[in-house]
C-alpha positions as CSV (number, residue, x, y, z in Angstrom):
1,S,-9.1,-1.3,-6.6
2,T,-6.3,-1.2,-9.2
3,T,-5.0,-4.7,-8.5
4,I,-6.2,-8.1,-7.4
5,K,-3.8,-10.3,-5.4
6,Y,-3.7,-13.6,-3.6
7,A,-1.5,-15.1,-0.9
8,L,-1.4,-18.8,-0.3
9,M,-0.2,-19.7,3.2
10,N,0.5,-23.0,4.9
11,G,-0.5,-24.1,8.4
12,R,2.6,-22.3,9.9
13,R,1.4,-19.0,8.4
14,E,4.2,-18.9,5.9
15,V,3.3,-17.3,2.5
16,I,4.3,-20.1,0.0
17,H,2.8,-18.5,-3.2
18,K,1.6,-15.0,-4.1
19,K,0.7,-12.9,-7.2
20,C,-0.5,-9.4,-7.9
21,V,-2.1,-8.3,-11.2
22,P,-4.0,-5.3,-12.5
23,T,-7.8,-5.6,-12.0
24,Q,-8.7,-4.2,-15.5
25,R,-12.2,-3.7,-14.2
26,K,-12.8,-7.4,-14.6
27,P,-12.6,-8.8,-11.0
28,I,-14.2,-12.2,-11.8
29,E,-12.2,-12.9,-14.9
30,I,-9.0,-11.8,-13.3
31,T,-9.7,-14.0,-10.3
32,Q,-10.4,-17.0,-12.6
33,G,-7.0,-16.3,-14.3
34,L,-5.2,-16.2,-10.9
35,L,-6.8,-19.5,-9.9
36,L,-5.7,-21.1,-13.1
37,H,-2.2,-19.7,-12.6
38,L,-2.1,-21.1,-9.1
39,Q,-3.2,-24.5,-10.4
40,S,-0.6,-24.5,-13.1
41,E,2.2,-23.5,-10.7
42,L,1.3,-25.9,-7.8
43,G,-0.9,-28.5,-9.4
44,N,-1.8,-31.3,-7.1
45,R,0.9,-30.4,-4.5
46,V,-1.4,-28.5,-2.2
47,E,-4.9,-28.9,-0.8
48,I,-6.7,-25.6,-0.3
49,V,-8.6,-26.0,3.0
50,G,-10.2,-22.5,3.0
51,V,-10.6,-19.3,1.1
52,A,-11.1,-15.7,2.4
53,T,-11.6,-12.5,0.5
54,T,-10.9,-8.9,1.5
55,G,-10.6,-5.4,-0.1
56,S,-13.0,-3.3,-2.1
57,G,-14.2,-6.2,-4.3
58,R,-14.5,-8.7,-1.5
59,N,-18.2,-9.3,-1.7
60,V,-18.3,-9.8,-5.5
61,V,-15.3,-12.1,-5.6
62,G,-16.3,-13.8,-2.3
63,D,-19.7,-14.8,-3.7
64,F,-18.0,-16.1,-6.9
65,L,-15.6,-18.2,-4.9
66,N,-18.2,-19.2,-2.3
67,A,-15.6,-17.9,0.2
68,D,-15.5,-19.2,3.8
69,L,-14.8,-15.7,5.1
70,I,-15.4,-12.2,3.7
71,I,-13.5,-9.7,5.8
72,D,-13.0,-5.9,5.6
73,E,-9.6,-4.7,4.6
74,I,-8.9,-2.7,7.8
75,T,-9.3,-5.8,9.9
76,A,-7.3,-7.9,7.4
77,H,-4.4,-5.5,7.1
78,A,-4.2,-5.1,10.9
79,R,-4.2,-8.9,11.4
80,G,-1.4,-9.4,8.8
81,A,0.7,-6.6,10.3
82,V,0.4,-7.8,13.9
83,Q,1.4,-11.3,12.7
84,I,4.6,-9.9,11.2
85,D,5.4,-7.6,14.1
86,P,3.3,-7.9,17.3
87,E,4.5,-4.5,18.5
88,V,3.2,-2.6,15.5
89,D,0.8,0.2,16.6
90,T,0.3,2.3,13.5
91,I,-0.3,1.4,9.8
92,F,0.2,3.9,6.9
93,E,-1.1,2.6,3.6
94,I,-0.9,4.6,0.3
95,G,-2.6,2.6,-2.4
96,G,-3.2,3.1,-6.1
97,Q,-6.4,5.0,-5.6
98,D,-6.9,5.7,-1.9
99,S,-4.9,6.0,1.3
100,K,-5.6,4.5,4.8
101,Y,-4.5,5.0,8.3
102,I,-5.0,2.4,11.0
103,S,-4.2,2.7,14.7
104,I,-3.7,-0.6,16.5
105,W,-4.0,-1.1,20.3
106,N,-3.3,-4.5,22.0
107,T,-3.1,-6.1,18.5
108,H,-6.6,-4.9,17.4
109,P,-7.5,-2.0,15.1
110,L,-8.7,0.8,17.4
111,D,-9.2,3.7,14.9
112,F,-8.9,4.2,11.2
113,D,-9.6,6.6,8.4
114,M,-9.5,6.5,4.6
115,N,-9.0,9.2,2.0
116,K,-10.8,8.8,-1.3
117,V,-11.2,12.4,-2.2
118,C,-7.7,13.7,-3.1
119,A,-5.5,11.7,-5.5
120,A,-2.3,13.7,-4.7
121,G,-0.9,11.1,-2.3
122,T,-1.7,8.0,-4.2
123,G,0.5,5.6,-6.1
124,S,-1.1,6.3,-9.5
125,F,-0.3,10.0,-9.2
126,L,3.4,9.3,-8.4
127,H,3.5,7.0,-11.5
128,E,1.9,9.7,-13.7
129,L,4.4,12.4,-12.6
130,A,7.4,10.1,-12.9
131,N,6.3,9.4,-16.5
132,K,6.0,13.1,-17.3
133,H,9.5,13.7,-16.1
134,G,10.9,10.7,-18.0
135,I,11.8,8.8,-14.8
136,R,11.3,5.1,-14.3
137,I,9.2,4.7,-11.1
138,V,11.1,1.5,-10.1
139,G,14.6,2.2,-9.1
140,E,15.4,5.4,-10.9
141,F,12.8,7.6,-9.1
142,E,14.2,6.9,-5.6
143,E,17.8,7.3,-6.7
144,V,17.0,10.7,-8.1
145,A,15.1,11.7,-5.0
146,L,17.7,10.5,-2.5
147,S,20.5,12.4,-4.3
148,S,18.8,15.7,-3.5
149,E,20.2,17.9,-0.7
150,A,17.7,20.8,-1.2
151,P,14.2,19.4,-1.9
152,V,11.7,22.1,-3.0
153,K,8.7,22.9,-0.9
154,L,5.5,22.1,-2.9
155,A,1.9,22.8,-2.1
156,E,0.5,19.5,-0.9
157,R,-3.2,20.4,-1.1
158,C,-4.0,18.5,-4.3
159,T,-2.6,17.2,-7.6
160,V,-3.3,20.4,-9.5
161,F,-1.4,22.6,-7.1
162,M,1.5,20.1,-6.8
163,E,1.8,19.9,-10.6
164,S,1.7,23.6,-11.1
165,D,4.3,24.1,-8.4
166,L,6.6,21.5,-10.1
167,V,6.2,23.3,-13.5
168,A,7.0,26.7,-11.9
169,Y,10.1,25.4,-10.1
170,H,11.2,23.6,-13.3
171,Q,10.9,26.8,-15.3
172,K,13.0,28.6,-12.7
173,G,15.8,26.1,-13.5
174,V,15.5,24.0,-10.2
175,E,17.3,20.7,-10.6
176,R,15.2,17.6,-11.3
177,K,16.5,15.8,-8.2
178,D,15.2,18.6,-6.0
179,L,11.8,18.6,-7.7
180,I,11.4,14.8,-7.2
181,A,12.6,14.9,-3.6
182,G,10.2,17.8,-3.0
183,L,7.4,15.6,-4.5
184,C,8.2,12.8,-2.0
185,Y,7.9,15.3,0.9
186,A,4.7,16.7,-0.5
187,I,3.2,13.2,-0.6
188,V,4.2,12.6,3.0
189,H,2.7,15.9,4.2
190,N,-0.4,15.4,2.2
191,Y,-0.9,12.0,3.8
192,L,-0.2,13.2,7.3
193,N,-2.5,16.2,7.0
194,R,-5.4,14.8,5.1
195,V,-5.5,11.1,6.2
196,V,-4.0,11.1,9.7
197,G,-4.9,14.6,10.8
198,K,-4.9,14.9,14.6
199,R,-5.0,11.1,15.1
200,K,-2.3,9.4,17.2
201,I,0.9,8.2,15.5
202,G,2.6,5.5,17.5
203,Q,6.2,4.3,17.8
204,R,6.1,1.3,15.5
205,I,4.8,2.4,12.1
206,M,4.3,-0.1,9.3
207,F,4.1,1.4,5.7
208,L,2.1,-0.4,3.0
209,G,1.1,0.1,-0.5
210,G,3.0,0.7,-3.8
211,P,4.8,3.9,-2.6
212,S,6.3,1.9,0.4
213,L,8.7,0.4,-2.2
214,N,9.9,3.9,-3.0
215,Q,12.8,4.7,-0.7
216,G,12.4,8.4,-1.5
217,V,8.9,8.4,0.1
218,V,10.1,6.2,3.0
219,A,12.9,8.5,3.7
220,G,10.5,11.5,3.7
221,F,8.3,9.8,6.3
222,E,11.3,8.9,8.5
223,N,12.8,12.5,8.3
224,V,9.4,14.2,9.0
225,L,8.4,11.9,11.9
226,D,12.0,11.2,13.1
227,R,11.5,7.5,13.5
228,E,12.1,4.3,11.6
229,I,9.4,3.1,9.3
230,L,8.9,-0.7,8.9
231,I,8.4,-2.2,5.4
232,P,7.3,-5.8,5.8
233,A,8.0,-8.8,3.5
234,N,5.0,-9.7,1.4
235,R,3.7,-6.2,1.9
236,E,1.9,-6.2,-1.5
237,V,-0.3,-9.0,-0.3
238,L,-0.6,-8.2,3.4
239,G,-4.4,-7.8,3.3
240,A,-4.8,-11.2,1.7
241,Y,-2.3,-12.7,4.2
242,G,-4.3,-11.2,7.1
243,A,-7.5,-12.5,5.7
244,A,-6.0,-16.0,5.4
245,I,-4.9,-15.9,9.1
246,S,-8.3,-14.7,10.2
247,L,-9.9,-17.6,8.4
248,Q,-7.4,-20.1,10.0
249,E,-8.2,-18.7,13.4
250,K,-11.9,-19.0,12.8
251,R,-11.6,-22.6,11.7
252,H,-9.8,-23.6,14.9
């Protein structure tokens, strides 16, 4: 994955400390650095009674930490989501490198899919295009997108087609705000067509991953699906939070 993150929770399942940093292809070294950071921040004020790992590097980091629980990210994300909102029935996640869909029934994951093939819907692609257009991804991007009243319609098949469409519209003199808003909608349609497909989308949708912080993308989902999208607190460490809860349940 592109980042490693931790969530430290107390017995009441409140996140009392968290951090998210780039992996830099050094999962063990970065994990060591995060533990040192945690120690320097909290010192002797907490006693860690258990450690769980999840995500694509869960086995490597889990072995290094001698973790009490190593759990897949689908189960971990579903558990964290249900803890925050017991009524949630659908999770959309658009990560840095891949995207996931999880359907939840009776608080348990029932169906899921992941898309690793096409980068068009991922956070890193959004970042790259924002840089090309001289737009700051935090704050400015969503302001530009939300100011549009006529988003362009882009091909949402893959990054190459999206980019070539953007260039073509730009050369025709289309305003930047309409290009960026069109990009948000293309990412929404790409995710719904390639990741969700014909699978069921419920009434309580929780949106996770870096692009969930982008109100332009959130508004795109809400307009296309005609329903509210939930963006939870601690969303950037929700998998870690779910893993911690799963471990707490296992210990009791």
